[in-house]
TIMI-942000 format. One line per 8 residues: number of its first residue (from 1); their letters; for each residue z, y, x of C-alpha. Coordinates in steps of 0.05 Angstrom, whole numbers. Layout:
REM TIMI-942000
NUM> A> Z,Y,X  ...
***
This chain:
REM TIMI-942000
1> MFERRAAE> 2476,-161,-938  2429,-212,-966  2428,-267,-1018  2395,-333,-1002  2372,-377,-1059  2346,-448,-1051  2284,-457,-1094  2304,-528,-1111
9> AQPVDRDG> 2373,-507,-1137  2350,-443,-1172  2276,-449,-1189  2241,-386,-1212  2191,-396,-1268  2130,-356,-1289  2171,-304,-1327  2219,-296,-1269
17> ALVLARQA> 2161,-286,-1221  2133,-231,-1265  2201,-197,-1266  2202,-198,-1190  2131,-170,-1188  2147,-114,-1237  2209,-94,-1199  2171,-86,-1133
25> RRLVIKVG> 2135,-22,-1115  2105,-53,-1052  2080,-124,-1047  2056,-160,-985  2024,-227,-1001  2000,-279,-951  1939,-314,-979  1909,-365,-931
33> GDTLRFDT> 1891,-326,-869  1892,-259,-905  1949,-211,-920  1942,-169,-983  1982,-106,-992  1995,-70,-1058  2030,-5,-1071  2038,-6,-1146
41> SDNPLSET> 2040,71,-1149  1968,72,-1122  1942,2,-1135  1979,-32,-1194  1982,-108,-1193  1957,-137,-1260  1996,-193,-1293  1937,-240,-1278
49> QALAYLVH> 1940,-221,-1204  2016,-228,-1202  2011,-298,-1232  1955,-319,-1185  1991,-295,-1123  2063,-313,-1141  2062,-374,-1186  2044,-444,-1163
57> DDGLLRVP> 2004,-493,-1205  2070,-525,-1227  2091,-460,-1260  2144,-442,-1209  2148,-386,-1158  2111,-398,-1094  2159,-395,-1036  2180,-366,-989
65> VLVLGDLL> 2194,-299,-1021  2231,-242,-989  2255,-185,-1033  2281,-124,-997  2294,-63,-1040  2226,-46,-1073  2188,-92,-1025  2167,-163,-1042
73> VRGYTEDL> 2137,-207,-988  2107,-274,-1010  2091,-321,-954  2116,-323,-883  2093,-304,-814  2137,-275,-761  2095,-211,-761  2103,-203,-836
81> YREALGPP> 2179,-209,-832  2182,-162,-772  2142,-111,-813  2187,-120,-873  2252,-118,-836  2232,-61,-789  2259,-50,-719  2322,-87,-700
***
């Protein structure tokens, strides 16, 4: 089961983005051509990093974002989503 939220209808602000980041144990973040991976048990994400990676200049959550259990994926490539969703 999943919940789909349209960013235009339910925008997530800075504080909401921080809540999402704090709830995630694993984060996979697409930044330009790079993919950053954080496991907060080994490599905690600072508030400054969370804001830089998750919040756009307008103060709202960068999209797309996939939250699956303790995993947060920000950005999209087919490979990232295959990795997040696992084998069919």
